[in-house]
N, C-alpha and C positions, 0 to 999 in steps of 0.2 A: 504494500500500500504506500509506503514511504517512497519507493522508487517511482510509482505512478504520480505521486504528488510532485516529486522533483521534476519529472518530465513535463507535467502540466505547467508548472511555474516557468520552466525554461521555454516551453513552446509559446507562452503568452508574451515573453520578451522578444521573440524573434518573428512572430507571425506577420508583422508588417515590415520586416527588414528587407532592404534592397541590396544589402551586402552582408558578408559574414558577420555574425554576432557571437560574442564569446561570453561564457559564464565559467568562472574558474573556481577550483577547489583551493584549500589552504596549502600554501607552500611549506610543507612540513618535512621535507627530506632533502638530503644532499645527493646530487647525481654522481655517478662515476663516469670518468671519461671513457665511454664505451665505444667499441667498434661495431657492436651489434646490439640493437634494442628492438624488441618485438612485443606486441600486445596480443593477448588471447582472451577469449571469453565473451561475456555479454553482461548487460546490467542486471539481469535476474540472478544469474549464477555467480557474478563477480568477475572482476577483470584482473588478469595476471600480467605483470610486466617483467620481461626477462632481459637481463643485461649480461653481455659477455665482454669482459675486459681482457685483452690478450696478454700473454706473458711479456715481461720486459726485464731488462737487466739480468739478474741472476735467477729470476723466476722461470720455471719451466712449464708451469701449468697456468691456464687462464683463471681469472677470478670471476665467479658466477654469482649473480644475485637474482632473486625472484621476489617480487612484491605483489601484494594482493590489495585490491580496492573494492569496496562495496558499490551498490547501485547509486549512491550519492557521491561517489568518488572520494570517500574517506578511506585513508590507507589503513588496512588491518595489520599488516606486518611487512617487514623486509627481512629476508633470510639470505645469509651467505651460504652458498653450497661449496663445501670443502671438497677439493679434488686432491687426494694424496699423491705423493711422488710416484707411487707404483700404479696409479690408476690413470685411465684415459677418459677425459670428458668427451661425450658423444654429442648430446644435444638436449634441449628442453622442448617438449611439444605439449600441445593441449589435447587432452584425451578424456572423454567421459566427464566433462565439466570441471576438470582440474588440471593443473600442470603436472607433468611427469618429467623427472630428471633421469637421463640415461647415462651410465658410465660403465666402463669395462675394467676388469681386474685380471691380470695374468697370474697364474699359479704354476710355478715350476714343478711342484710335487704332483699336482693334478694333471699337468701336461696340457693345459688348455687356457684360453682367454674367455672369460665369462662376461656377458652383458647383463647388467642389472637395471631394473626399472624401479624408480622410487617415486611414489605419489606424493604431491605436496598439497595438503588440504587447505580449504578456506580459513580454518582456524589457526593455521601456521604449523600444524604438526606434520611430521613425515611418516609415511607408511613404511612398513618393514620392506627392505629390498626384496625384489622378486627376480630370481634368476630366469632369464627368458631365452637366451641363446648362447651357444658355445662355438669356439673355433679351436681345433686341436693345434697345439703349438709346443715345440720343444724348449724354446728359450724366448726371453723377452724381446730380443731383436727381430724375432720372426713370429710375433703374436697375431699378425693380421689386423683387421680393422672392422668396425661396424658403422653403418649408417642407418638412421631411422627417419621415418616420415609419417605424419598423421593426415588423414583425410580432412577436407574442409569442414565437415560436420563433426569431427572429433569422435567418430565411431569406428574407424578402421586404423590399424597401425601396420606399417610395412617395415620390415627389418631386412637389411642387406648385410650378409656376412661375407667378408672377403679375406680368405686365408692369404698367407704370404706367397709371393710369386715363386714359381718353379721354372727353372731355366729350360728353354726349348719346348715348353708345353703351352697349350692354349689356356687362357684365363678361366678360372672357375669361380662361381659365386653360389651362395645359398640365399634364396628369396623366401621369406616367410610372411604370411598375413595373419594378423590377430584381430579380434574384435575389441570393443572398448573395455571389456573386463579382462583383457590380456589372455584370452583363450585362443589357442591356435586354430585357424581355419584351414590353412594348408601350408606346406613347406616343401621346397623342391631344390635340389642341387642342379645347376645348369652350367654349361660350358659355352663360352663365346667362340665365335669363329676367328677370333683375333688372338695372336700370341700374347703371352704374359709380358708385361713390362714392369720395371721396378716402381715406376710412378703410374698409378692407375687413377682414373677419374670416372666414377660411377655415382650419379646423383639420383636418388630415388624419389618417386612421387606416387601417391595413391589417391584415386577419386572416391566419391561416396559409395560407388557400386563395388569397390574392392578391386578394381583393375589397377595393376601395377604398371608404372612407366619408369624407365631408367634412361636418363640422358648420359650417354657414354662418349667420351673423347676417344676416338679410334686411332689417332696417330699421336703418340706420346714421345717420339724420338726426334722429330725435326721441328722446324719453325712453323710448319703448316698446322692449321687447326681443322680437323675433320671430325664431325659428330654424327652419331646415330641415336635414334630413340628406339628403345626396345619395350614392347608391351608384353605383359604376362598375366595370365589368369589362373595359373596353377598347373599348366600342362607343358607348354613349350614357348620359348622366347620367339618373338616375331620382331624383325628388324625393319626400321624405316630410316633410310639414309637421308640426312639433310643435304639435298643436292645443290651444290654450287658449282657451276660450270667453269672451265678454264682455270685461271689462276685465282679465282675468288676463294677467300678463306674467311670463315666465321671468326670474329674476334671477341665480340661481347654479346650477351644474350640475356633475355628475361623469359620467364615461363609462368603459366597460369592455367587453371581449369576454367573453361567456359561455364556458364550457368547450367548447361546440359551435362557437363562432366567431360567434354572433349579436352584433350591435352594440347595446349598451344605453346610453341616456343618461337620467339622472334628476336631479332637483333640486327647487328650491322657487320659488314664485311669489308675487307680491303682486297686489292687486286694482287698484291705481292706478299701478303701474309706477314709483313714486318710491322711490328708495333714499337713506336718510340714515343711514349707519352710525353707531352710537353715540347716535342720537337716538330709538331705539325703533321701528325699521322694523317694520311689521306684516306678517308673512308669513302667508298664508291657507291654504296647502296645498302639496302636492308633486305632481310630474308624473313620468311614466315612459314611455319609448318604447323599443321593441325592434324591430330589423329583422333578418330571417333572414340567415344567413351568406353566401348567394348574392346578397344585395341585391335580391331579387326581390319581397319583400312585407314589410309591417309586421305583425309578429305581434301587437302591441297598442300602444295609445296612450291612456293613461288619466290622469285627474286625481283627486287625493285631497285634498279639503278637510279641514282640521283646525282645532282651536282655535288662535287667533292665537299665533305665536311671534315672537321678536325677534332680529334680527342673526344670521341663520343663514348659514353657509358650507357648501355641499355638499363633502364630503371624498372619499369613495370608495364604490364599489359592490362588494359581496361576493356571490358565488353559493354556495348551499348546497342541494344536492339540488334540490327543486322550489321553493325560496324565493330571492327576490332581496332583498338588504338594502342600503338606502341609509343611509349614515352621514353625519351632519352635525355641526356644532359652532356653538354660540352664541359668536360671536367679533366683536370690534370693536376699532378702533384710534383713539386720541386723541392729540393733540399740543399742545404749547405751547412757547413760547420757552425755550431752554435756559438754565439757571441760569449766571450769570457767576461765574468764579473770581476772587475778590478779590485773589489773589496774582499774577495775570497781568495785565499792562497791557491796557487795553481795545483798544488798537490791534492787539494780537496775538491777539485773540479774534474769532471769526466772529459778527458781529452778526445773521446770519440763521439761526444754528444752532437746531435744535429738538430737544426730547426727545419721543420717541414711546413711548407706553404701549400694551401689547397685553393684551387681556383675553379670556379664554376660560373661560366659566362653566358650560357644560352640553354634554353629548354627546347627540345624538338618534339613535335607531335606528328606522327605519321599514321594516317587512317587507311584502313583496308576494308573492303566489303566482305560479305560472308564467304566468298570464294577465294579470299586472299589477294584480290586484285587491288593495287594501290589506288586510292581515290583522292587523297590530298596530303600535303605536307605543310606544316606550319611551324614557326619558331617564335619564341618569346625571349627578348633580351633581358639580361639581368647582370648586375655587377656584384659578384660575391667573391670574397677572398678571406681566408682565415689562416691562423698559424697554430700548429701543434695541438689541434683539437679533433683530428680525424676528419675534418670538413663537415662535422655533424650539423652545423647551422647553415651550410651552403646548399643543402638539398631542398626539395620542394614537396608540397602536398599536391596530389592530383586525384580527383574523384568526381564521378558524375553525380551531381546534386540538382534536383529540380529541372532535369532535362538539359543541363549545361555541364561542360567540363570546367570545374573550378580549379584554378591553380593558385596556390598561396606560397609565398617564399619571403625570405629576408632580402632587402635591397638597400642600396645607398640612399639615405634620406634626401640628399641634395639633388638627386635626379628628378625629384618631384617638387623642387623649390626653385622657381624661375629666377628669383633674386640672387640666390646663392650659387645656382648652376654655373653662371658665367665666371665666377671668381673662385670656385672651389678647386683646390689641387689636392691630390692624394685621396685617401679614403675619407668617408663621412660617416656619421652615425647611421646605424641600421634601423630600419623600420619594417613592419610587416605590410606587405602589399598583396593584391590579388588581381587576377585577370580571368576572363571567361572565354571559352572556346566553344563554338557550336560543334557538337560531336558528329553531326551529319555532314556539314560543309567544310569544317575546319577553319572557318572564319574566326579570328581572334579579336576581342575588344581591347581597348587601351588598358594598360596596367594602372591601377589606382591604389593609393594608400588606404589602409583599413582604418577608418576614423575612430572606432571605439577600442582599438587595440591598446592605447596608453593606459586603459583601466587595469592592465596587467601589472603596472608598476605601482607599488604602495609607497607611502611616505618614507619609510625607513628601509626600503628594499631597492637595490639596484635594478635597472631595467632588465627584463628577460627577453629572450629571443626564441622564436619557434624552432623546435626540432621537427620540422614539418613532414619528414618521411616516416615518422612514428605516429601512426593513426589507426583508428578503427571506425569503419563506417557502420552506423547503427540502423539507418533508414535513409530514405531519399532526401531527408532534410537535416539529418543530424550526424555528426562525427565526434569522436573523442580524439584529442590531440595533445601534444606535450610541448611545454615551453620551459626554458631553463636559462640559467647563467652558470658561472663556475661554482657557485655556492649552493644554489637551490633549484628545485624544479617543481612544477605543479601540473596537474592535468586540467584540461578545459573541455567544455562542450561547445562545439561550433554549430550554429543553426543557420540555415539558409532560407 
């Protein structure tokens, strides 16, 4: 009942809004400088936020945190998930209305590497670990690896077990499907038609029907990138090559399930397969492939040449009626030796420390029809740059709301101030701005500042910035989004 009241009060505030409107919770937690941040769940069952902070310095394992928020966006708990030196962190997924942490542990005495599933409950308690899969292994250096994936509805779990490579043999995997109660539906050992390599790339996906899809990089030895998608329903692998003619090589991709459950992958390619981020990589076009939800046939596999673009990263795929929208970003990273602090003795400073700069200058929107044929391409200019923050504030929000593609991002304030624009040099303060794109025609409206966003800043609190690619769409008019600075973050509800 409280959730319904919260939604009602929020809806009355935005019912007459002509631009995004925000309602924020209390900033009651400090963020971690995360390289991965995901939201799971819904307002009725609660929302989990998962952060993965990569290893650094002398640390060999990532730092994992999971937080839980109720329907009013009040934080219930923040848990640090310990990954011991002898354990491997696998992933955190949303299954059966709660988060599950997966990690594996090698045992020399048992001669195997075991995958454990640990449920994280809304009250902050942890379930007893459940041993769910094994890989035979003689020693730690040859323990193999696991990958896991959950279906969009949180009712299917796919586990990919990959033993250590064997010279001069074809690569083997074990694919297992479980229900939301961690009960096995089927499991099968399969052999690829490709020789084993020391570096393997197998990314698993599963739709609501339980059809497994594996995106596999089939050339791991040279500069070229060739990919195939394998489908599996418990009997035999079926391969669909991502066909790029001539010298075309896939460089960056995004993937998603359509509302019907079809698996779609799209991205960008070069003609020479060489990638030199920050040095003007020439991307020559996009590619898009779709496989039906049963994994029985490829509905289309197309290539779209375009005028050369530079430094593109494929970000996400959005489905809207009979249109498929690939969103990308012009993004590159540069680095140099960190500046030394003259007040600190050189012996106490890291001589190998580096400063990383992240630059994101343009958003690309490529539209395709239901058969994968390109119908438009649009771009939106932005001026984003940041330093030593993984570029987390440079990204953008993109979602279909009220029949339009809304794009929200942080931008330089003086781009929207005619008086300051002419005399401004260097960077300016950042503000939240938005633009809309017609998802049918690709026509973009002018980018505008969000008028009510300053409400995010309290009297005694420094300004916050959107972390706009961390979002959860609740309905056609509402999304949950994250905003933060280096000390605090809070969640907000966006209404359209």
